[in-house]
C-alpha positions in Angstrom: 87.3 -12.3 96.9 85.3 -14.6 94.5 81.5 -14.2 94.5 78.8 -16.1 92.7 75.5 -14.4 91.9 72.5 -16.6 91.6 68.7 -16.4 91.5 66.5 -17.7 94.3 66.4 -21.0 92.3 70.2 -21.2 92.3 70.6 -20.3 88.6 73.8 -18.3 87.9 73.3 -14.7 86.7 75.4 -13.5 83.8 76.1 -9.7 83.6 75.3 -8.8 87.2 77.1 -5.8 88.6 78.6 -6.5 92.0 80.2 -4.0 94.4 81.0 -3.7 98.1 79.1 -1.4 100.3 80.8 -2.2 103.6 83.5 -4.5 105.0 84.4 -5.6 108.6 86.1 -3.2 110.9 85.1 -0.2 108.9 87.9 -1.1 106.4 88.5 0.5 103.1 85.8 -0.1 100.5 87.0 0.4 96.9 84.7 2.3 94.6 84.8 -0.4 91.9 82.4 -2.9 90.5 82.8 -6.3 88.9 80.6 -8.0 86.3 79.7 -11.6 86.6 80.5 -14.1 83.8 78.2 -16.8 82.4 78.7 -18.9 85.5 77.6 -16.0 87.8 81.2 -15.6 89.0 83.1 -12.3 89.6 86.0 -11.2 91.7 85.6 -8.3 94.1 88.7 -6.5 95.4 89.0 -6.8 99.1 90.7 -8.7 101.9 88.9 -11.9 103.0 88.7 -11.6 106.8 86.1 -12.6 109.4 83.1 -10.4 109.8 80.1 -8.8 108.0 80.2 -7.7 104.4 77.5 -5.8 102.5 77.3 -6.3 98.7 75.3 -4.4 96.2 74.1 -6.5 93.2 72.4 -5.0 90.2 70.7 -7.0 87.4 68.2 -5.8 84.8 65.6 -8.3 86.0 66.1 -7.9 89.7 67.2 -4.2 90.1 69.5 -3.4 93.0 69.7 -5.8 95.9 71.8 -5.2 99.0 73.0 -8.5 100.5 74.6 -8.8 103.9 76.9 -11.8 104.5 78.9 -12.8 107.6 82.1 -14.8 106.8 84.3 -16.9 109.0 87.5 -15.7 107.3 88.2 -19.3 106.1 88.5 -20.6 102.5 85.3 -22.6 102.9 83.5 -19.2 102.6 84.5 -18.9 99.0 83.0 -18.3 96.6 80.5 -16.1 98.5 77.1 -16.9 97.1 74.9 -13.9 96.6 71.2 -14.8 96.2 69.1 -12.2 94.5 65.3 -12.1 94.3 63.1 -10.3 91.8 62.1 -6.8 92.6 58.5 -6.4 93.6 56.1 -3.8 92.3 54.0 -1.8 94.8 51.0 0.2 93.9 
């Protein structure tokens, strides 16, 4: 499954580490991560079916972001756009 990692402003993020946390129907989740290219694109190994997916995205600037996405199972879903926001500091 192709994914695209972008900032809140839509700017592609190069070097983001993307992995799956969960897939529809409690399916198999491979313990493997992909790294985005200069266009923010990466391929994640999983079957593209209808349902909810949870991705983990790590960047140096944003830290770890968990992103939940519900897909229709159709090609129009791809690439899955994962929008990350800066981590916030709390004191």
